[in-house]
N, C-alpha and C positions, 0 to 999 in steps of 0.2 A: 504493500500500500504506500509506504514512504517513497519507494523507487518511482511509482507512478506519479506521486505528487511532485517529486523532484523534477521529473520530466516535463510536467505541465508548467512548473515554475521557470524552467529553463527556456521556454519558448520565447521568441523574439517579442519585444515590448508592443509592437504594433498588432501582433496577433492576440496578446493579453488585453489590449485595448479593445480589440473587435469582440472579444468575449464579453467584456463589461457592457459594451454598447447594446448587447442583446438581452440584457437584464434590466429589470425595472430598477429605479434609483435606489430603493432600500436594499435590494438584494445585492446590487453593485457595491454599495457601501460596506456591507457585511464581509465581502471578501478581503477587506483591508486587515482582518484580524487573523487570516490564515497563515501568513508569513511576512517576512520583511520584504520579499519580492513583490507579494500582492499589495502590501502597504504602499510601496513606491509606485506600483502600477495604478492604484486607486488615486494616489495624490498627483500623479501626472496625466490622469485621464482627461482628455481634452474636451469632454462634454460636461459643462458645469451647470448644475441646477440648484437655485437658491429660492427658498420660499420662507417667509417669516413665521409661518405655522410651525416650523421646527423649532422656533425660538419662543413663540407666544402661544400659551395655552388659553383656550376660550374661558375657562373658569379661573383664570389668573386674576388676582386683585388689580383693579384699574390702575392703581398708582404705580404698579410695576411694568405696565405696558411701555411708557416711553423709554425706561431703561432697557427693556428687552429689545425694543425696536432699535436702539442705538447699538446694542451688542450685535444684533443681526447685521446691520449695515457695516459695522467695523469688521465683522468676520468676512463678509463678501469682499471688501476691499483688500483684506490681508491675503485672501486666496488668489485674487486677481494679481495683486503685486508679486506674489510668489511666482506665478507664471510670467509676469512681465520681466522680472529681474533675471530669470533664467532663459528668457527668449523662447519660452514654449508656446507653441501655437494653441489657440482655443478654437475648436471647430464648432462647438454649439454652446450658447448661452441663454439660459432660461432664468428670468427674474420675476418673482411675484411678491406682491405686498398687499396686506388687507386694508390698510388705512393710511391715507396720504398726510394725515396730521403729524404723524411721528417720523416721516421720512425725511432725513436731512438732505440737503441739496448736493448729494453725492452721486446720483445716478449718471450725471453727465461724465464724471470721473471714471465710473465703472465701465461705461460704454467705450471710453477712450482706452482703458486698460485691456478691454477685450481685444483690441487690435484690429488689424486689417485682414486677418486670415479667417475670421469667423464666417461660417457657412449658414448656420441656422441661428437666428436672433429672435427671441420671444420675450416681450414685456407684457406682464399682466398686472394691471392696477385696478382698484375698485372703480365701478361705474362713475361717471361725471357727477359729482355732488350727492352720490347715493349713500356714502358711508361717513365722510367727515361732516361734523356737525359743530355748530357754535354753542355758546352757553345757553341759547334759547331752543336748542334742538333742531335748528334749521340747517340745511345742507349748505356748506361753505363753498362748494363747487370748485375745489382745487383741481388743476389740470397740469400734467407734466407736458412741457413743450419739447417735441422730439428735436434734438440737435441735428444741424445739418451734416455733421461728421458721418452719421449713419449712412448717408447717400454715398460717401466716398469708399465704402467697403465693396470693392469689385468682386470679391469672392462670394458675396451674399447670394445664396440660392433660395432661402426661405425667410420671409419676414412675417412675424405675427405681433400685431399690436392689439391690446384689449383693454378696455376700460378708460379711465380719466387721462387720456392722452390727446393732446391737441396737435393736429397735423395742420400747420399754418401754410399760407400761400407761399412764403419765402421757401419753405422746405420743398414744396411741390416744384416751384420754379427751378430750384437748385437740382432737382432730380432728373431733369432732361438728359437723356443719353448717359445715365449713370447705372441704372439697374439692368445692365445688359445681361447678366447671369441669373436674374431672379427667374425661379421657377414656381414658387408658390408665394401668394400674397394673402394674408388673412387680416382683415380689419374688423374688429368686433367692438362696437359701441364706442368708437372713437369720436372725437369732436372735429368736424371739418370746417374750416373757415372758407374755403373755395369749393363750391358744389361741383365744379367741373374739374377739380384737380385730380380726382381718381381716374377720369377718362385719360387725361394727359399722362398720368403716371403709367397706366396699363399700356398705353400706346408705345411707351419707351422700353417695354419688356418683351422683346421678340421671342424669348424662349419660355414664356410664361405657360404653365400647364394647369395650375390650379389657382382659382379665384374665389375667396370666400368673403363676402361682405354682409355683415349684420350691422346695419347703421341705425343711429338714433332716428326716431319717427320724424319724418319731414325734413331730414337733413339733406336728402337727395331724392328728387322725383323721377329722374330719367337717367338711364345708364346705357351707353352705347359702346360695343366692343368691335374694333376693326382691325383687321390684318393679323390676327392671332393665329397663326397656323399650327402651333403646338398645343392650343388650348384643349384640355381634356375634361376638366371638371369645373362647373360653376354652381356656387351656392349664393343666392341673393335673398336678403330678408329685409323688408322696410322700404323697398323701392317700387314705385308705381309702374314705371315702364321700363322694359328691358329689350334691347335690340343687339343682335349678334349677326355679323355679316357672313357672306358665303366663305370667307377664308378660313373659318373655324371648321373645317371638314372632319378634324379629329375629335371634335366635342362628342363625348360619350354619356356624361352625366349632367343633368340639370336639376337643381333643387331650387324651387321658388316658393318663398313664404311671404304671403301678403299680409301686411300689417293691418290688424283689425281697427286701428285708429284712422286709416285712410278710407274715408267714406266715398271713394270714387272707384269706378271699374278699373281693374288692372289690365295691362296690355303686354303680351309677350309675342314677339315676332318669331313664329315657329317656321317660317318659310325655308330657312337655310339650315335647319337642324334635322334633316332626314336621317342621319346616321346615329341618332341618339339611341342608347341602350337602356339608360335609366332616367326616368322622369318622376320627380316628386313635386306635388303641388299642394301647398298648405294655404288655405283661404281663410277669410275673416269671420266665418260662421254664419254670414248672411248671404254669401254668394250662392246663387242658384245654378246648378249643373244639370242640364237636361239630357235627355236620351239622345237627341240630335248632336250635342257636344261630343259625346262618346263616339257617335258614328262618323263625325268629321274629323276627330282628333287622331284615332288610331291609324287610319291609312296614310297620314302624314309621316309616320314613323315605322317604316316596314322592318326595322331591326330592333324595335323596342322589346326588351325582355323584362324590365322591372317597371311597374306603374304603381304609384301611391297617390291616394287622394285624401286630404285631410280637412276637416272643419268646413263643411258646406251643407247646402240644402239640396237634396237629390230629387229627381222626378220620382213619382210613384213607382215607375218601371224603368229599368235601364237594361240595355243589351250591350255586352262587350264581346267583340269578336276579334281574335287575333291568332295567327299561326305561331308567331315567334314569342308571345308572351310566356314567361316562366314564373313571374312572381307578382301577385296583385294584392294590394292592401287598401281597404276602405276604412277609415277611422273617424269616428265622431261626425258622421254625415247623417243628418236626420231626414225623415220623411219617406224613406225607402220602404217599399212594400214588396217588391219583386225584382230579382236580378237574374238574368239569363246569360250565362257565360259559355261561350263557345271558343275554347282555347285548348286544342289537343296536347300542347307541350307544357301546359301549366303544371308546375310542381307544388307551388304554395300559394294559398288564397287565405287572406285574413280579413275579418270583419269584426269591428270593436265599436263600443259606444252605441249600443242599440237604442238607448233612451226608452226603454220599455217596449220597444216595437218588436214585431216577430216576422221579419221579412222572409219570403220564400226565395231561397237561393238554388238555382238549378244549373247543373253542369251538363253540357253536350259534348260529345267527342272527347271525353276527358282522358287524361293519362292515367295508367295504372298506379303511378307514383304519387298522385295528387294528394296533398294533405291540406285540409281546411282547418284553419285556426280561429277560434272564436273567443272573444273576451266580453264577459258581461258582469255587471255589478248589480247586486240586489241588497235591499235593506229589510227584507223579510224572508220567510221560507216558503216561497211560492213555487211548489213542485210543479205544478201545471205549466208555469210560465217557462221554466228551464227546459222541461220536456218538449213543449212545442217549439221552442227555438231550435232544439236539436232535430226534431222530426221534420222541420221545414227545410232541411238540407237535402237535396235530391241529386242523385239517387241515394238510397240509404246505405250502400256500401262504401261510401267515401270515408276515408280515414279522417276523423275529427279529433282535434285537440282543443280542450276547453279550458280557459283561464276563468275561474269563478271567484269573485270577491263577495264575501258575506259580511255585512254590517248589522249587528243586533243591538238594540238598545238595552243596556244593562238594567236588570230588574223587571223586564217585561217577560211574562210567561211564554214559553215556547208553544208552537202550534200542536194540536193534537193529531199528529201525523198518522197515528194508528187508526184514526176515524175516517181517513180519506178513502174515497171509493175510486180506486185506480185499476180498471179491468185489464189493461194490457201491460205486458212486461216493460221494464225500462229499456230505452235504446242503448245500444252498445257504442262506445267511443274508444279512440286509441289511447288518449292520455288526458289527465286532468291536473291542472295547477290550482290548488285550493289556497285562497287567501282569507284567513279569518282575522278580521279587523276589529273585532268587538272584545269588550271586557266581559268574559263570561266565567262562571264558576264550574267545577268539575261535574256538577249535577246536570249541566246543560250539554256536556259532550255527547251524550247518547242521542240528544235531539239532532245535533249537527250530522251525526253519522247516519241516523235514520233518514234524515232528509236527503243525504247524498245517495243512499241505496235506492231511494224511490225515484231519484231524478235520472240516473243513468248507470251504466255498468262500464267503467274504464278498465283497460288492461293494466295501466299503471297510474299511480297517484303521487303527486308531490305535494306535501303539506307545507305551506308557508305560514307559520304561526306567529300570533302577536306575542309580545314578551310577557303578557299576563296569563298565558295558557302553559299549563304543565304538559310538556311534550310527552313525557313518559306515560302519564295517566291518560293522555288522549290517545296515544298509540294503543294502549291496552284495550280501551273501549273500541277502537277501530277493529282490532283483531276479534274481539268478542263478538261484535255485531256481524263481522264478516263470516265467522264460523256459524253463527246462528242462522244466517240467511244462506248458508252453503255456497258462498261465493268465492271462497279461496281457490277452488279448483277452476274458476272462471277467469281470474285475473291476479296478477302479481300486486302486492302492496309494497310500494316504495315510499319511505318516509324521509323527507328532507326538511328538517326544522331549522328555521333561520331566526337569529336573534339580532 
């Protein structure tokens, strides 16, 4: 064993660094105690991740926070200076802080110490004015102004800015012809002084592949992307109009989230996006999606494999027909009464957020590998509702996985399930994820299990229990009821308690 460890420790430093890069931060840090070689490997690891949560505990006395925040920033500077003095390259730098009130004006220095060899730069600050408060409890609205020096880093391939960061016009003007190596741009809730600045910035990134924009409501109404031949993935949240020209032939994934605070229709130019493979559309909850919309949308994307629709009002009936479609998800879309799906290569279909409705979902020319995933929440023990939702999936031999969340008011007597007149046997399903979100005592466990056995017969069950439930006692009741109903021969019982 020692010989094997010695061989591993004797590997070249760049291989050991590569090993650390494949571990999460906590696991990579633990390797430092293995030997002096691993300690040196960890200390020279060129991917640096700093978060003040490692220094500040949420339950810490308030008066200790300023001191701990200062300790944090001093530790960051000391680590960076260690690299700087030894002229060691830093390939990745991640910096996160929870509260701008206690952050000294040292982030500019930290970014300078990171040097010009950094490839991945991530700065995560609290949202603009969302955490810092004055003595009256009002948001103080501090923002960190991104220095122009960041633009000078020619090696930068990924830039992620999140939270209270102001990207001013001078920064954007300085960025012209600077980000020539950038492949990923993530701007999340940053403050923009120039609404057209992002378009100019993107236009100067010929190698850009991923663009993720989650902007403050109303900060940008229209976004146009031109001449981006390498563009592969676009995620846009909070922008009313999006246009992508014909140069983006490599675009495979488009995620568009419409801000519910924008009370005007959204516009997306789909004309040049015929090679899309993934399309996610998240609406504002009041957008109406008609059957005609589906009939017109899918022919525009002959290569589409994944389609997700969120937060809208659907027609009573929808028809979805696609030869290429493999993954379909409809979430929190109200008003649906019937869905007819003709997708012979569909592998996974998910419906959730029924809002007490019981839509009929029919599959035509379906794959033998198709699995239907349902997610419903109930605040009572309505056996008939759950059974009808399951029985409305046609044909009956479809593999169904059900995520069922049960909330029961503590102190309310359970239903007399033994008095229910249920003539037909419960439907069979593939798997159930059961979420019990209520505060119940052990005398109520039998009611829960009795309810489940009347609803359906799953092959496997995963229990996700609330912390107030005794998992061992609950499992014993489950086994007892399973034996009494002679169900153990019909399905496996798998218990996965989470706390």
